[in-house]
C-alpha positions as CSV (number, residue, x, y, z in Angstrom):
1,M,-30.1,-5.3,-76.8
2,A,-27.7,-6.1,-74.0
3,I,-28.7,-4.8,-70.6
4,H,-25.8,-3.6,-68.5
5,P,-26.0,-3.2,-64.7
6,A,-26.0,0.3,-63.4
7,H,-22.6,1.5,-62.3
8,R,-22.0,3.9,-59.3
9,H,-20.0,6.9,-60.0
10,P,-16.3,6.4,-59.0
11,A,-16.3,9.3,-56.7
12,A,-19.5,8.0,-54.8
13,Q,-17.8,5.2,-52.9
14,P,-14.9,7.3,-51.4
15,D,-17.4,10.1,-50.4
16,A,-19.5,7.5,-48.6
17,E,-16.4,6.1,-46.8
18,A,-15.4,9.6,-45.8
19,S,-18.8,10.4,-44.5
20,R,-18.8,7.2,-42.3
21,T,-15.4,8.1,-41.0
22,R,-16.4,11.6,-40.0
23,T,-19.6,10.2,-38.3
24,A,-17.4,7.7,-36.3
25,R,-15.0,10.4,-35.3
26,H,-17.9,12.6,-34.2
27,A,-19.4,9.9,-32.1
28,C,-16.0,9.2,-30.4
29,A,-15.5,12.9,-29.7
30,M,-19.0,13.1,-28.1
31,V,-18.2,10.0,-25.9
32,V,-15.0,11.5,-24.7
33,L,-16.6,14.9,-23.9
34,A,-19.5,13.2,-22.0
35,W,-16.9,11.2,-20.0
36,A,-14.8,14.3,-19.2
37,G,-18.1,16.1,-18.2
38,A,-18.9,13.2,-15.8
39,V,-15.5,13.3,-14.2
40,L,-15.6,17.1,-13.7
41,A,-19.1,16.8,-12.3
42,Q,-17.9,14.4,-9.6
43,A,-14.7,16.4,-8.7
44,P,-14.9,18.3,-5.5
45,A,-15.5,22.0,-5.8
46,A,-12.5,24.3,-5.7
47,A,-11.9,26.0,-2.3
48,P,-12.6,29.7,-2.3
49,T,-9.8,31.9,-2.8
50,G,-11.2,34.9,-0.9
51,K,-10.1,35.9,2.5
52,P,-12.1,34.0,5.2
53,A,-14.6,36.0,7.3
54,P,-13.4,37.0,10.9
55,G,-13.8,34.0,13.3
56,E,-14.5,31.5,10.4
57,F,-11.1,29.6,11.1
58,E,-11.9,29.3,14.8
59,R,-15.4,28.0,14.3
60,A,-14.3,25.5,11.7
61,T,-11.3,24.1,13.6
62,G,-11.7,25.1,17.2
63,K,-8.2,26.4,17.1
64,T,-6.6,29.8,17.2
65,P,-4.4,30.9,14.3
66,G,-0.7,30.6,15.1
67,A,-1.3,28.2,18.1
68,A,1.3,25.5,18.5
69,P,0.0,22.1,17.1
70,T,-0.8,19.5,19.6
71,T,1.0,16.1,19.4
72,A,-1.3,13.1,18.8
73,P,-0.2,9.8,20.2
74,A,1.3,7.3,17.8
75,L,-0.3,3.9,17.3
76,S,1.5,0.7,18.1
77,S,0.8,-2.3,15.8
78,P,1.1,-4.0,18.3
79,L,4.3,-3.1,20.4
80,P,5.0,-3.3,24.1
81,A,3.2,-0.9,26.4
82,G,4.8,2.5,26.1
83,A,6.6,1.8,22.8
84,G,5.8,3.6,19.6
85,T,4.1,6.7,21.3
86,A,6.3,9.0,19.3
87,M,8.7,8.9,16.3
88,P,12.1,8.0,17.8
89,S,14.5,11.0,17.7
90,G,17.0,10.6,15.0
91,V,15.2,7.6,13.2
92,A,14.5,8.3,9.6
93,S,11.2,7.3,8.1
94,G,11.4,3.7,6.5
95,S,13.7,2.4,9.2
96,G,13.4,0.6,12.5
97,A,10.3,-1.1,13.9
98,G,7.9,1.0,11.9
99,Y,5.7,3.9,12.8
100,H,1.8,3.8,12.5
101,S,0.8,7.4,11.8
102,P,-2.2,8.6,14.1
103,N,-3.6,10.1,10.9
104,S,-3.8,6.8,9.2
105,P,-7.3,5.7,8.2
106,I,-6.3,2.1,8.8
107,A,-6.6,0.7,12.3
108,P,-3.5,-0.9,13.9
109,L,-3.1,-4.6,14.2
110,P,-5.4,-6.3,16.8
111,Q,-3.8,-8.0,19.8
112,R,-3.6,-11.8,19.2
113,N,-2.0,-14.5,21.4
114,D,-1.5,-16.9,18.5
115,V,1.0,-14.9,16.4
116,V,4.6,-13.8,16.8
117,P,4.7,-10.3,18.2
118,W,6.4,-7.8,16.1
119,S,8.2,-6.6,19.1
120,V,10.0,-9.9,19.1
121,L,11.0,-9.7,15.4
122,T,12.1,-6.0,15.7
123,D,14.3,-6.5,18.7
124,L,17.6,-7.0,17.0
125,T,20.9,-5.2,16.4
126,K,22.8,-4.7,13.0
127,K,26.4,-4.8,11.9
128,T,28.0,-3.1,9.0
129,T,30.2,-5.4,6.7
130,K,31.7,-5.3,3.2
131,D,28.4,-6.8,2.1
132,G,26.1,-4.1,3.6
133,I,24.2,-3.8,6.9
134,L,23.3,-7.2,8.2
135,P,21.0,-8.3,11.1
136,V,22.4,-9.8,14.3
137,F,19.6,-12.1,15.5
138,N,19.1,-12.8,19.2
139,D,18.5,-16.3,20.7
140,A,14.6,-15.9,20.5
141,Q,14.8,-15.2,16.8
142,K,17.3,-17.9,16.1
143,G,15.1,-20.4,18.0
144,M,12.2,-19.8,15.6
145,D,14.4,-20.6,12.6
146,K,12.9,-23.3,10.4
147,T,9.8,-23.8,12.7
148,T,6.1,-23.3,12.0
149,Q,5.0,-19.9,13.1
150,R,1.9,-17.5,12.6
151,I,2.6,-13.9,11.4
152,Q,0.1,-11.2,11.4
153,G,0.6,-8.0,9.3
154,F,-0.5,-5.7,6.6
155,M,-0.1,-7.0,3.1
156,V,2.1,-5.5,0.5
157,P,1.2,-7.2,-2.8
158,L,4.0,-8.0,-5.2
159,D,1.5,-8.9,-8.1
160,A,-1.4,-7.1,-9.7
161,K,-3.9,-9.8,-8.9
162,P,-6.7,-10.1,-6.4
163,T,-5.0,-13.1,-4.8
164,Q,-1.4,-13.3,-3.9
165,T,1.2,-16.2,-3.6
166,H,4.2,-13.9,-3.0
167,F,3.9,-10.8,-0.8
168,I,5.3,-8.9,2.1
169,L,3.7,-8.6,5.6
170,T,4.5,-5.4,7.5
171,S,4.0,-4.3,11.1
172,V,2.3,-1.0,10.0
173,P,0.4,-0.1,6.8
174,L,2.1,1.7,4.0
175,T,2.2,5.5,4.1
176,C,2.1,5.6,0.4
177,S,2.5,3.3,-2.7
178,F,6.2,3.8,-2.9
179,C,7.2,4.1,0.7
180,T,8.2,1.4,3.3
181,P,6.7,2.0,6.7
182,G,9.8,0.7,8.6
183,G,13.1,-1.3,8.2
184,P,13.7,-4.9,7.2
185,E,13.0,-5.9,10.8
186,S,9.4,-4.7,10.3
187,M,8.8,-7.0,7.3
188,V,8.3,-10.7,6.5
189,E,8.5,-12.1,3.0
190,V,5.6,-14.6,2.5
191,K,5.6,-17.4,-0.2
192,A,2.1,-19.0,0.0
193,K,1.1,-22.5,-0.7
194,T,-2.5,-21.4,-0.8
195,P,-3.3,-18.0,-2.6
196,V,-4.2,-15.3,-0.2
197,R,-6.6,-12.6,-1.1
198,Y,-5.4,-9.1,-1.0
199,S,-6.9,-6.8,1.7
200,L,-6.3,-3.6,3.6
201,E,-7.4,-5.5,6.7
202,P,-4.7,-7.4,8.7
203,V,-3.6,-10.7,7.2
204,V,-2.5,-13.7,9.2
205,V,-0.5,-16.7,7.8
206,E,1.1,-19.8,9.1
207,G,4.1,-21.4,7.5
208,K,7.8,-22.4,7.9
209,F,9.6,-19.4,9.3
210,T,13.2,-18.8,8.6
211,V,15.8,-16.1,9.5
212,L,17.9,-14.6,6.7
213,P,21.4,-13.5,7.9
214,N,22.6,-12.3,4.5
215,D,19.7,-12.1,2.0
216,Q,20.4,-10.7,-1.4
217,Y,17.3,-8.5,-1.2
218,G,18.0,-7.2,2.2
219,L,15.2,-9.1,3.9
220,Y,15.5,-10.4,7.4
221,Y,12.7,-13.0,7.6
222,R,10.7,-15.3,5.3
223,V,7.7,-17.6,5.7
224,V,7.3,-20.4,3.1
225,D,4.5,-22.9,2.4
226,A,2.2,-20.4,4.0
227,V,-1.6,-20.7,4.3
228,P,-4.0,-18.1,5.5
229,V,-5.5,-18.3,8.9
230,K,-8.6,-16.6,10.2
């Protein structure tokens, strides 16, 4: 008598597959819920919405409600003595030599004698032409054209990598991810020969410095073949 192997009922295999699918979905849902719980557990507690007790504001801040705010001195990065102590009247944010907010968690640039001061780079006038607003370089700036110079500044990366070969150095740190701290005179485009690691700390590079009388991107200065300097 011929012996035939046992056959599984046709409905058994789809049922088993459906069961595995439900189990996988359940596991994924549990992982998502656990992750969401961890995020919520680390989130700061919401501020109380009730009315503060009498004197609570004064004890916490040392101030009297309704009192005029005090003006904190602005930080230079670095600019000549007496410069940058207040936002210039009539100068919009994102223009001029740059403004280092006194509320910034980042310290201003340290004084160094081996770099071009930003006060030299930002001391220029501008003219309006059919091509736009163009820089008018002074003799000191023209004299640095096509010479080797050192520039110190805060890095604005142009690539999502830990090291950069093309980036911007600015006189003051960014106020946000989409804001420029000053005008073109407060920035230097850098094309590095040696990759430079991104950092929130000041960066110093050395390379061939050029002035840009009519750059298509609106930049005024560029350093090429740059290498990092300690």
